[in-house]
Structure formats: C-alpha cells, structure tokens
C-alpha positions in Angstrom: 95.2 163.6 110.6 96.1 166.9 112.6 93.3 168.3 114.9 92.2 171.9 114.5 89.3 173.4 116.3 86.5 171.8 118.2 82.9 172.8 117.5 79.9 172.4 119.5 77.1 172.0 117.0 73.5 172.2 118.0 71.2 169.7 115.8 67.5 168.5 116.1 66.5 165.0 116.8 62.7 165.5 116.2 61.5 167.7 118.3 64.3 167.5 121.1 67.6 169.6 120.7 70.9 168.0 121.5 74.3 168.9 120.9 77.3 167.0 119.6 81.3 168.0 119.4 83.5 167.2 116.5 86.9 167.7 115.9 87.4 169.9 112.6 90.2 168.6 110.5 91.1 170.5 107.0 89.1 167.5 105.4 85.9 168.0 107.5 86.4 171.8 106.7 86.1 171.3 103.0 83.4 168.7 103.5 81.6 171.0 105.7 81.7 174.1 103.3 80.6 172.3 100.2 77.9 170.8 101.7 76.7 174.1 103.4 77.3 175.8 100.0 75.2 173.4 98.0 72.4 173.2 100.6 71.7 177.0 101.0 73.2 178.2 97.8 75.1 181.0 99.3 78.9 182.1 98.7 80.2 183.2 102.0 80.1 181.5 105.2 82.1 181.4 108.4 82.8 179.4 111.0 83.2 181.2 114.5 83.0 180.2 118.0 81.3 176.9 117.1 78.4 178.6 115.2 77.8 178.8 111.6 77.3 182.7 110.4 76.7 184.3 107.2 78.1 187.4 106.7 75.8 189.0 104.7 72.7 188.2 105.8 72.1 187.7 109.9 68.9 186.2 109.6 68.6 182.8 111.2 68.3 180.7 107.9 72.1 179.9 107.6 71.9 178.6 110.9 69.2 176.4 109.9 71.0 175.4 106.9 74.1 174.5 109.1 71.6 172.1 111.1 70.3 170.4 108.0 73.4 169.6 106.9 75.0 168.2 110.1 71.9 166.3 110.5 72.1 164.7 107.3 68.9 166.5 105.8 70.8 168.3 102.7 70.2 167.3 99.2 70.9 164.0 98.0 72.3 165.6 94.8 75.6 166.6 96.6 76.4 163.2 97.8 78.8 161.9 95.2 80.3 165.3 95.0 81.6 165.5 98.4 82.3 162.1 98.6 84.8 162.2 95.8 86.5 165.6 97.4 86.7 163.9 101.2 88.0 160.8 99.5 90.9 162.6 97.9 91.6 164.9 100.7 91.8 161.9 103.2 93.2 159.1 100.7 90.4 156.5 101.7 88.0 154.8 99.5 84.4 154.9 99.6 83.8 152.1 102.1 86.4 153.7 104.2 84.4 156.9 103.9 81.1 155.2 104.8 82.7 154.5 108.3 83.5 158.3 108.8 79.7 159.0 108.2 78.9 156.4 111.0 81.2 157.0 113.6 82.7 160.9 114.8 85.9 161.4 114.8 88.1 161.6 118.1 91.8 160.8 117.0 90.5 157.3 116.3 87.1 156.0 115.0 84.7 155.0 117.8 80.5 154.3 118.0 80.4 156.3 120.9 79.2 159.6 119.2 78.2 159.1 115.5 78.5 161.9 112.6 75.4 161.6 110.7 76.9 162.8 107.6 75.7 159.9 105.6 72.3 159.5 107.2 70.2 160.2 104.0 71.5 157.1 102.4 71.6 155.2 105.3 68.1 156.1 106.5 66.7 154.4 103.2 68.9 151.7 103.6 67.9 150.6 107.2 64.0 151.1 106.0 64.8 148.5 103.4 66.0 146.1 106.5 63.6 146.8 109.0 61.0 146.1 106.7 61.4 142.4 105.8 62.3 141.6 109.0 59.1 143.1 110.7 57.3 141.3 108.2 59.1 138.0 108.8 61.2 137.8 105.7 64.5 137.2 107.6 66.1 135.8 104.5 66.1 139.0 102.7 67.0 141.0 106.0 70.1 138.8 106.3 71.1 139.1 103.0 70.8 142.9 103.3 72.8 142.9 106.4 75.8 140.9 104.8 75.7 143.4 101.9 76.1 146.3 104.1 77.1 146.4 107.8 76.1 149.7 108.0 72.5 148.6 108.4 73.3 147.4 112.0 74.0 151.0 112.9 71.0 152.8 111.9 67.8 153.5 113.6 64.5 153.7 111.7 60.9 152.9 111.6 58.9 150.0 110.5 55.1 148.9 110.5 53.9 145.4 110.6 51.0 143.7 109.4 48.6 144.8 112.3 49.3 148.4 111.5 51.7 149.2 114.6 55.0 151.1 114.0 58.1 150.5 116.1 61.0 152.8 116.1 63.2 154.5 115.9 65.1 151.1 116.4 68.0 149.6 115.0 67.6 145.9 113.3 69.0 144.3 116.4 66.3 146.4 118.5 63.5 145.5 116.2 64.5 141.7 116.5 64.2 142.1 120.5 60.8 144.1 120.0 59.1 141.5 117.9 60.9 138.3 119.5 62.3 136.7 116.5 65.7 134.8 117.6 66.2 133.6 114.0 67.7 136.9 112.9 70.4 136.8 115.8 73.0 134.6 114.0 73.2 137.1 111.0 73.2 140.2 113.3 76.2 138.5 115.5 78.2 137.8 112.4 78.1 141.6 111.4 78.6 142.9 114.8 82.0 140.9 114.8 83.3 142.7 111.8 82.7 146.3 113.2 84.9 148.4 115.1 84.1 147.5 118.9 80.8 145.4 117.9 80.5 144.1 120.9 80.1 147.4 122.5 77.6 148.6 120.3 75.6 145.3 120.5 75.6 145.7 124.2 74.8 149.4 124.0 71.7 148.7 121.5 70.2 146.0 123.8 70.8 148.2 126.9 68.6 150.9 125.3 66.0 149.1 123.8 65.4 147.3 127.4 65.5 150.9 129.1 62.9 152.1 126.8 60.5 149.6 127.3 61.1 149.6 131.4 60.7 153.2 131.5 57.5 153.3 129.7 55.9 150.6 131.8 57.1 152.7 134.8 56.0 156.1 133.7 52.5 154.6 132.7 51.9 153.0 135.9 53.4 155.5 138.0 51.0 158.0 136.3 47.9 155.8 136.8 49.0 155.0 140.5 48.7 158.9 141.2 45.6 159.0 139.7 44.1 156.6 142.1 45.6 158.1 145.1 43.6 161.4 144.0 40.5 159.2 143.5 40.8 157.6 146.7 41.2 160.6 148.6 38.0 162.1 147.0 35.9 158.7 148.2 34.3 159.1 151.7 35.5 156.6 154.2 34.0 153.3 154.1 33.0 153.6 150.3 32.8 150.4 148.5 35.1 151.4 145.8 38.0 151.5 148.5 38.6 147.9 148.1 38.4 147.7 144.6 41.3 150.6 144.3 43.5 149.1 147.0 43.6 145.7 144.9 44.5 147.6 141.5 47.2 149.7 143.8 48.7 146.1 144.6 48.9 145.1 141.0 50.5 148.1 139.8 52.7 148.7 142.9 53.9 145.0 141.5 54.7 146.6 138.2 56.5 149.5 139.2 58.7 147.3 141.7 59.6 145.1 138.6 60.5 148.0 136.4 62.8 149.9 139.0 64.1 146.5 139.6 65.3 146.0 136.0 66.5 149.5 135.6 68.9 149.0 138.4 69.7 145.8 136.7 70.7 147.6 133.5 72.7 150.5 135.5 74.9 147.6 136.5 74.9 146.4 132.9 73.6 143.2 133.9 71.5 142.6 130.6 70.2 139.0 131.7 68.6 139.9 135.3 67.1 143.0 133.2 65.6 140.7 130.5 64.4 138.5 133.3 63.1 141.6 135.0 61.4 142.7 132.1 59.5 139.8 131.6 58.4 139.7 135.0 56.8 142.9 134.4 55.1 142.2 130.9 53.2 139.1 132.6 51.9 141.6 135.7 51.0 144.1 132.8 48.9 141.2 131.1 47.6 140.3 134.4 46.5 143.9 135.2 44.5 144.2 131.9 41.1 143.9 133.8 38.9 144.1 131.0 39.9 140.3 130.4 38.3 139.4 133.8 35.3 141.4 133.3 34.7 139.7 129.8 35.2 136.1 131.0 32.2 137.2 133.5 30.1 138.9 131.0 30.5 135.5 128.9 29.6 133.5 131.8 26.3 135.2 132.8 25.3 135.8 129.4 21.9 134.1 128.0 22.3 131.7 124.8 20.6 134.5 123.0 23.3 137.2 123.7 26.0 135.1 122.8 24.6 133.9 119.6 23.9 137.6 118.8 27.5 138.9 119.7 28.9 136.1 117.5 26.6 136.3 114.6 24.2 139.2 113.9 26.3 141.9 115.5 29.1 141.3 113.3 27.0 142.2 109.9 24.3 144.6 111.5 27.0 147.3 112.4 27.1 146.8 116.2 30.2 145.3 116.4 33.4 147.5 115.9 36.8 147.9 116.4 36.0 151.1 118.3 33.4 152.1 121.1 31.1 155.1 120.2 31.3 158.3 122.3 28.1 157.3 124.2 29.3 153.7 125.2 32.6 155.2 126.1 30.8 157.2 128.7 28.9 154.5 130.0 29.8 152.3 132.8 30.6 148.7 132.3 27.7 147.2 133.9 25.4 149.5 131.8 26.7 148.4 128.6 25.4 145.6 126.3 27.3 142.4 125.4 28.5 143.7 122.2 29.7 147.0 123.5 31.6 145.3 126.2 33.4 143.3 123.3 33.8 146.8 121.5 35.4 148.2 124.6 37.6 145.4 125.2 38.6 145.6 121.2 39.4 149.3 121.4 41.3 149.5 124.9 43.6 146.2 124.2 44.7 147.9 120.8 45.6 150.9 122.6 47.4 148.9 124.8 49.4 147.0 122.7 50.1 150.0 120.3 51.9 151.8 123.0 54.1 149.2 124.1 57.6 149.1 123.1 58.0 145.3 122.7 55.7 142.4 122.3 54.0 140.8 125.1 53.5 137.3 124.8 51.7 136.8 128.3 48.6 138.5 126.9 47.8 135.4 124.7 49.2 133.0 127.3 46.6 134.6 130.0 43.8 134.1 127.2 44.4 130.6 126.6 44.7 130.0 130.6 41.4 131.5 130.8 39.8 129.5 128.4 41.0 126.5 129.6 39.9 127.3 133.4 36.4 128.2 132.4 35.7 125.5 129.6 33.8 123.2 131.6 31.8 126.0 132.9 30.7 127.2 129.6 30.3 124.0 127.9 28.7 121.5 130.7 28.3 117.9 130.2 26.0 116.3 129.1 24.4 119.6 127.3 27.9 120.5 124.9 26.9 123.6 124.1 29.8 125.4 122.1 28.5 129.0 122.2 30.6 130.6 125.0 33.6 128.4 124.6 33.6 129.6 120.7 32.8 133.2 121.4 36.0 133.4 123.7 37.9 131.5 121.5 37.3 133.4 118.2 36.7 137.0 119.2 39.1 137.0 122.4 42.1 134.5 121.7 41.8 135.1 117.7 41.6 138.9 118.4 44.7 138.9 120.6 46.3 136.9 117.6 45.9 139.8 115.4 48.4 141.6 117.2 51.2 138.8 117.1 54.5 139.8 115.3 55.1 137.9 111.9 57.6 135.3 113.4 54.5 134.0 116.0 51.9 134.4 113.3 54.3 132.2 111.0 54.6 129.6 113.9 50.9 129.6 114.5 50.0 128.8 111.0 52.8 126.0 110.6 51.2 124.7 114.0 53.4 125.3 117.2 52.9 121.7 118.2 54.7 120.8 115.2 57.6 123.2 115.9 57.8 122.3 119.8 57.0 118.3 119.5 58.3 117.4 116.2 61.0 120.2 116.3 60.3 121.3 112.8 62.3 124.3 111.5 60.0 127.8 111.2 58.9 127.7 107.5 58.3 131.2 107.3 54.9 131.2 105.5 51.5 132.5 106.9 49.3 130.1 105.1 48.0 127.5 107.6 49.5 124.1 107.6 45.8 122.5 107.3 44.1 124.7 105.6 46.6 126.3 102.9 43.8 128.3 101.2 43.5 130.6 104.2 46.4 133.1 105.4 46.9 134.4 109.0 47.9 137.7 107.3 47.1 140.2 105.8 44.1 140.9 108.2 41.1 141.9 106.9 39.5 145.4 107.7 36.1 144.0 108.2 34.6 142.2 111.3 35.6 138.6 109.7 38.2 136.4 109.4 40.8 136.2 112.2 39.6 137.7 115.7 35.7 137.3 114.7 35.0 134.2 112.5 38.0 132.0 113.9 41.4 131.9 115.8 44.6 130.2 114.7 46.0 127.0 115.5 47.7 125.4 112.2 44.5 125.7 110.9 41.8 128.8 111.1 39.7 127.2 113.7 35.8 128.2 114.5 36.1 126.4 117.8 38.7 124.7 119.7 37.8 121.5 121.9 39.4 121.2 125.4 42.5 118.7 125.0 43.2 120.5 121.6 43.5 124.1 123.5 45.4 122.6 126.5 47.9 121.3 123.9 48.0 124.6 122.1 48.9 126.3 125.3 51.3 124.0 126.4 53.1 124.2 123.1 52.9 128.0 123.0 54.2 128.4 126.4 57.2 126.1 125.8 57.9 128.0 122.5 57.8 131.3 124.1 59.9 129.9 127.1 62.5 128.7 124.4 62.7 132.4 122.8 63.2 133.9 126.4 65.9 131.4 126.9 67.5 132.4 123.6 67.4 136.0 124.6 68.8 135.5 128.0 71.6 133.3 126.4 72.0 136.2 123.8 72.2 138.6 126.3 75.2 136.8 128.3 77.2 136.4 125.2 80.4 138.2 123.7 80.9 138.1 120.0 84.7 138.0 119.4 86.1 139.3 116.4 88.6 136.2 115.8 86.1 133.5 116.1 82.7 135.6 114.8 81.1 133.2 117.5 79.4 133.5 120.8 81.5 133.4 123.8 79.4 133.0 127.0 80.3 135.2 129.8 78.4 134.3 132.8 78.1 130.7 132.5 74.8 128.7 132.2 71.8 130.9 131.7 68.9 129.7 133.8 
C-alpha cells in the first residue's frame, strides 16, 4: 500500500477535543468519501490542508459531518457498503478489515493510535461484554471475548447492582476495578493472539492505575488546600487547630502514597504501583472519619435510641439513604441518632460512587471496629445485643451493598468455605445457608441488606463475636489472595507462542 497525504484531523471525545494523524492511501480515500457522502448526503467534498471542506456551502456543517465520520458516529446503514468497497480495494477479508478499524495505519498495524472506523459496532459489542462481567457472569463474558478479540480493545460503560456506573473501561480495566481475578485467563489468552498484545495489556493496566491514583491525588490535594484556608482563618489557640492538624497528617500520607504510586507508573513498575495503590486505599478508608463518629455515637447511645434506630425509624420515614437539607446544615453533635446514620449513608455512597476502583478496606475496617468494640457494646453478664446488631446490620451490611458482584457472590457462598475448604467461587447470589434469600438485587426500600441484616453465608440479623472474627480473618485472607494475584498478573508477560504467563521479575511479594 503506497502512502499519500498525511492528515491531522480534529475529533471530539466527549467534551474533550483531540487530534489524530492518519496516512491517507487511495483505499482510505474511497472509504472516507463514501462515509462522508452517506452521512451528509452531499455530492461535493474536498480534502485540503488536512481539513474537510464543502465547495458549495461554507457553513461548518460539513466539518461536523467529518468529525462524526472519523469518530464513528455516522449512520450504521452504510457499514456493509463501505466494508465491501474497502475489502475489494485492499484485497482483505472482513476479519482483517476489523483490525484496520481498531488500529491506525502507520505502514504497519500498531495499537498505539487507533482509527475508530468501526466504533459503532465495536461499542455495542463492548457493552455486551462489560455488562455480564460487572454483574458477575464471567462465563458469558469469557465466551464473548473468545468469539471476538476486538472486545479487549474497546472501552465502554457498565452499571453494577449497586447502581454505580464504571467507565470508560476495557474488559481488563473493568476486571481491575471490581477486583475479579477469575476473568484473567480469558483476557490473557485473548491478548496473546493480538498484535503486540502484551504492550496493549500493559498500557491498559497502567492507564487504569494512573486514573485511580490521579483521582485520589486531586481529591485530597483539594481538601488539603481547604484545610489550610480554614486553619488560617482561625485565631491562634483555637480548639479546632488540633483536629485540623490530625486531618493534615492523614491527608498528607494519602498524597505521598499517590505520588509514590505515580512515580512507579512513570517507571513502568506496575507491581510497585499496585502496592502503592492498595496502601493509598487503606489510608483513604482510615480517613473516613464518620466511621469513628458513628462508633462513638453507638457507644454513648441509650438502649431506647438504639432500638428506635434499628426498628421504628426504618418504617416511620425518619431513616433514609440521604439527609434532609436541614440536617445537612447541622453540626454532627446536634444531630439525632437517626440523622447521624442518614449522614453516614449519604456520604459513604458519594465517596464510593466517585472512586475508580473498588476499595476493600472500608469493609475490613468495619469488621475491625466491630471486633474491637464487641465487648464494650455487649458487656458480660448482660449480653445485650442491640448495639452489636445495629452496627452489624446498618454499617457492615450497608457497606456490603456496594461490593462488586464477585465479592457479593463470595459472601453469599460463605467466604470461610472458599478460604478454609478451598471451594471454587460458584457465581451465585443466593445465600448458602438461606437459599430463599439473595444478596442481589438490592431493595430500594429501607429493608434487607444494610438495614435488617448483613451477609456471611446467610442473611444474618446479628453475629456472635467468634463468628465475626472468623469472617474477618477469612475476608482479609481472601482479599490478600486477590491482591497477590493482581501483583503477579502485573509482573507477567503473555507470550504469543505459549499463550501462558511468563514472570518477568521473579517472586512477587
């Protein structure tokens, strides 16, 4: 294929303009003109100085049409027509043309700069893969990947059971975001068959880690700036100085961790970047101060207040997923017990919804707090379970509402069986010890998971101390096993010959 003019074309991705460079051969010129004519219904187009022009009409409609064509938003009806023409012009079959749609032409096919000629069909296909993956249906997701490797290269959006939408992400990036390691063999097998598949895999991993670290960095740098302003406005000796300084210490640790992780990414050290990211997420969970405040509120609440929050408030309209405007403007110390729980629910949901990757440390911290305060809330010989049950159902259970599908399936199966008896994850949501009840889908009312029970292989109203300790240990072990799998995955290269991982850096700790 002979080279011709090189064009710099402006396209838009969402609201962000960017530029791509393509080398225009005669075959691509045929494709370009056909798409533009079909999309704009105009007869006369010219391509001069790297821009599209229409001779008869100097409005900007034709430039809009050009942008639509290059970004893949033209009518789907022309797909088969221009596929056939390009196939004849290049002497390639349709499967080979799909590669042209996914890769830019620079003399050779390379994934460094994609030309989205086929992005309409690819986008629809990608959605079909991401949806079963985010809903825990790995079997169907694997089947789709095997049927068309193009899925691995296309970004899309998917919404989980908790209502959170993730994207734009590729299937690999979505697996990272939800922590689903069972999907990795199918992804590896696919990347091994793609041109320069390891480089593509490496790029996708690096991109999603960078996106998450950058999110935390910007978020907590902004909070740090606000704290500085607040401290400067306070008089010397004000009691708030100590509280602000304590918050400074927590945020500074997060910012340092993000910076360290980004430095590892700049050096292409994905293993250390993943470790730094996990450390950042632990610090983020520790910095969620409302958890400490709600523990203190439960500790000092009367039995009558606990009973009210646990029962009556769930049915009389007091309890809610969100605060009222009046409560939102009220200091914590002046809120009622019910309003304090409403605030925690609202702020925790906002926090989780904004994050790029799932953070297991919120639930780990909740388990730790439960075990730590169990004897305080349930002193012998009284054995009153009200405070323990409230924290178990409305804190631990509420956090579980935001778990990704694969972790929800593990809790439904009972993580202790997976860790201690080495059972395989059975990919079901009905509880092992209570098959009539399912983890997902969630109820929109103030009932079920997060209000009436938490999950531990059964829809449990309460949890004894020893049972919770066992669940905590199993959960920590299970999550650490996943983290080890991700670190090993980041350290592996997929070879086209063997289609199997080859460790690049020895043992991963």
